[in-house]
N, C-alpha and C positions, 0 to 999 in steps of 0.2 A: 612378949608375944610368942606363942608356940610356933615352932617350925611346921610348915605344911607337911601333911603326910605324903609319903612316897606313893601311896595308893591312889592319890588324886591324879587326874589327867594332866600331862605337861603340855603347855602351849609354847611354841617358839615364835617370838615376834621378830620378823625380819624387816629392818628399816634401812633402805639404801639412802645414801646422802652424797651430794656433790656441791662443793663450794657454798655451803649454807652455814658458815660459822656463826653468822649473826642470828640465826633462828634455831639451829639444831638443838641447842641446850633446852629450849622451851619444849620442843617435841619430846625429848628424852625425859624431861621432868614429868610430863604428863603420863608417860608410859611407866615410869618407875613408881608412880603413886596410884596405880590402878587398884580397885577393890576386888578381891577374889571371893569374899564371903565364904571362905574355906571350901570352895567348890572346885578349885583347880590350882595348879602351880604354873609359873611361867618364867621364861628366860628372854633376854633381849639381845639381839645380834644386830649391831650397827655396821653396815658395810659401806666403806668409803670408796667411791669410784675415782680414786686418784685425784682428790681435790688439790687445787693449787693455793688455796688460802689456808688458814690455820684451823680448818675443820677437825683435823686429827687431835690437836691439843684440846680443843673445846670438848670433843666427845669423850676423850680419856678422863678429863677432869670431871665431867658430868656423871660418869659411871663409876668413878673411883670408890665411892662409899655406898654403892647401890645395895638395897636390901634384898634384891633378887639377883640371880646370876646374870651378868651382863658382860659383853665383850665387844671390842673394836676389831674390825677386820679390814684390811686394805685389799682392794681389788683393782688391778690396772686395766683390763680390757674395757674399752668404752661402751656405754650403753646400759639401758635399764635391765635387759635380759641377763647378761653375764653377772651383773651386780646382784640381782635377786637370786640367781642360781647359786652364787657363792654362799649366800646366807642359807639357802635351802640345804645345801650339802653339809653345812655345819650344824644344822638344827637337830636337836635331840628329841623334840616333842613329837607326839603322835598327831598333834594339830600344828599347823603353821599359819600364823596370822601375818598380814602384810599391812604396812603403814608407811606414810611418806614423811620426809623431814620438814615439811612446811605445814604441819598440822598439829592440832591439840586433840588428844583423846579425852572424852568425858570419862569420869571415874569408873563407870560401869560398862564401858564400851566392850571390853573383851568378855566380861561375864554375860552380857546380853547376847553376844554372838554364840557363846557356848550353850546358853539356855535355849536359844532358838534351834541350835543343832540337835539338842536332845528332843525338843518338842516336835520337830518335823522329821527326825532321823535323817538329816541331810549331811552331806559330805563337802558341799561347797556353798558358802554363804557370803553375802555382802550386806552393806548397810548404808544409811544416809550419809551424805557429805554436805554439810552446811557451810556456806561461805562466810568468812569472818569479816563482814562488811556492814556498813550502815544501811538503813532502809532506803535512804536517798540513792546510794550507789546501786543497790539491788534493783531499784525501780528503773534507773537509767540504763542499766545493762540489758534489760529485757530478757525474755525467756531464753533465747539462743545465746545471748551473751553470758548468762549464768551457766548454761550447759558447757560453753567453751571453757569456762573456769572450773569445770568438772563438778558442778553442783549435781548431787544425786538426791532425789526425794520422790521416788517412784510411787510407793504404795503406803497405805495407812495401817496395814496389818501384815502379819507374817504370811508370806505367800511366795510361790515360785516367780522368778523373773519371766516375763512374757515378751513375745515379739522379738525386737532387736535389743531389748534391754539386757545388759550384762553387768556383773560386778566389776569393780575396778580395784587395782592393787593398792589404792590408798585406804581401802577399808574392806578387807576380805579375810575369810578363814577357810582353810583348805585342809582336809584330812590327808595325812601322808600317803595313804593308799591311792589317792587320786594321782599323785605324781608317779607312783609306780606304774599306773595304767597309761596315763597320758604322756608322761615325760616332762622334762623341765621346760622353762620358757625358751622359745626359739631364738637363739643367739644370732641367727642370720638376719633377723629383722632389726638392722642397725638404726633405722629411722624411727623406731618406736612401734607400738601396736602389739608387742609380744604378749601383753597381759590379756587383751581382748581375744587374741588368737588362742591363748591357752584356755580361756573360759568357753570359747566356742567349741574347742576340741573336747573339753570335759562334758559339755552338753551332748555332743555327738557320740561320746562313749556311754551315754545313758544316764549320766548324773543330772539330777534336777538341781537347778541353781536357785537358792532360796534367799529372799530379801528379809532382813531382820530390822524392822523400823526403829527399834529402841537402841540399836548399836550405833550411836551417833559420834561422828568426829567433826571437828571444825577446821576448815581449810583456810590458811592465811594466804593473802594475795599480795604479791610484789607490786609496787606502783606501776611498773611498765606493763603489767597485764591488764591494767584498766584503761589502756590507750587503744584507739582505733587501729593503730599500726600493728599492735600485737594481735588483735582479733582477726585482722585481715590475714596476717601471716599464718595463724593457727587454722583458719578456715581453708585457705588455699593449700597449705601443706597437707592437712589431713585428707582433703578430697583428692589431691593429686595422687597420693599413695593408695587411696581407695580405688581409683581408676586402675592403677597398676595391679592391685589385688584382684579386682573384678576380671581383668583380662586373663590373669593367670588361673583363677579358680573357675570362671564361668565361660571364658572365651571372649574374643574380640567383638563378636556380633552382639553378645549380651551387653558388653560395656558401651558399645555404640548406641544401642537402643536406650540404655540408661541415660546416656548423655543427651539424647534427643528428648527424652521425657523431662530431664532437668531444664533444658532450654525452654521447652514449652511451658513448664510450670513458672519459670521466671517471667516470661512474657505475659502469661495469662493471669497469674496470681500475684507473684512477688512484686512486680513493678506497680501495678494498680494499688496494691495495699501500701506500698512504700509512699506513693504520692498522697494517698488518703491520710496515712499516719503523719506525714509532714504537715499537711494542711490542718490537722487537728492537734498538732503539737504533742503528739504521743511519742516522746523521745525513746522509750524502751522498744516500742514497736518499730520505729524507724531503724534503730540499730539492729534489731533481729532480722529485718528484711535485707539490710545491707549484708549481713553475714550470709544469708541464703544466696545472694548474688555472688559473693566471693567464693562460696563453696562450688557453685556451678562453674565459675571461671577456672578454679583449681582442678576440677574434675576434667574439664576439656583439655587443659595443658597436660595432665597426666595421660589422658587417652591418646593425644597426638604423639606423645613420645613413644607409647606402646605400639601404635599403628605404623608410625614412620620414624623408627629409631635413628636413621641416618639424616633425614631431612629436618627432624624436629628434636634435636638433642637437648636444647635449652639448658646447656651446661650451667650457666650462671644462675638461672632460676632455681634449678634443683640444688645447687650449692646453698642458695639463700634460704631454702626451707629445711635445711638440716635441723633436727630436733634440738641439738645443742645450742643453736643460736637463739632459742626461745628466751634465754635469760637476758639477751641484749636487745632484742627487738622492742622498740617503743621507749627505750630508756631516755633518749633525748627529749622526746615529746613529754614524757612524765616529768622530767626535770624542769622543762620550760613552764609547764602548767603549775608545778609546785611553786615556782618563783612568782607566777602571777597571783596564785592564791595567797602567798605570804604578803605580797604587796597590797592586795585588796584588804587583807586583814589589818595591816598597818594603817591604811587610809581610814577604814571604818573605826578603828580604835581612836585615831586622832579626831575623827568627827564626833565621837561620843564624848571626848574630853572637852571639845569646844562647844558642844551642844548642837552641832550641825546634824542634819538628817543623813543617815548612812544608807537609806533606801535607794539613793540614786547611784551608789557604787555597786555595780553588779559583780558578784563573786565569779571569777573566771572558771571556777569549778563547774558552774552551770553551763558554760559555753563548750565544755569538752564533749566530744561525741559519745563518750562512754559515761563518765561520772568523775567524781573527785579522784585525782590520782594520788592523793595522800593516802597511804596504806594504813591499815589498822595494827601496825606493829606494836603500838603501845598497849593494846588490849591485853587483859589478863586472861589466862586460860580458864575455862569453865570449871 
């Protein structure tokens, strides 16, 4: 195979990782086997945010014989912003693509982003994020549950993001000039959200954000993220920090009005719809409405801290919603459900051998508030 011409545009893929030794090799493999169609060159930069497992060894082994330039970088400052910034500073490409360590890239992912950039003359692009889950799990999660797990499937054609829609750094392509204008990811946002802050800033600087529907990646989901405990944590943490951000950017009166509107919506819309969904056994809709209620609760707690910092410190609560704890939230619930699933499968297998009916043995997966907590770790990349 001929070496790609140096005249072709160079894309730097930046992939942060943290304690994902069990999955990171799959993500890297999908990136090292991207198709370029002789339209571009690319390099891969894997930035390890001081993992405590054997992520470093796994990454180094995975890139040892890479057919494209690939490097491992260690970054100690905690958080997604400093980790991504470390990769941006090392990037040699005129384009910088962002990808996460719990994903699979489809073979034409990067090519489709670049083709979209040429078609719309855009400098900031994102694409779909599909969840690597079964249809049963997707149905049980409901619309808001899938959004919690960062599903993105906004539009059917190449077009600008509209309204509150923004790209995410699990699937994004940014021209280097944008960083020169906007700056890097805000490292003061230690609780997360620096990616959305960056894309909002890019829009405010006059850059149109474009959605490329063919640039697809698949997001793998850890078992704990399919539990109600995790979704409650995510809903409350995100909305608490949204309240803080609203107070800082728009003022406390704005945030108070927003909280009032949220409460009214929960009472007038969310709760009646929750009751109806429960009565009609619509599990996905029930779960979505619960998430809406959790979001309102989290927003109120964040607002109370902003309005009355001395009276409503809520120290333990805000420690509990630190973004790094997301890996642990729901683990016990996931393990318990997995044990029930395994037991039910053994009983059903035994019944099949003896000729007994297995229909009377209900699979505990169906009793979980979200869906089966068995993850799709065994699935092959597309």
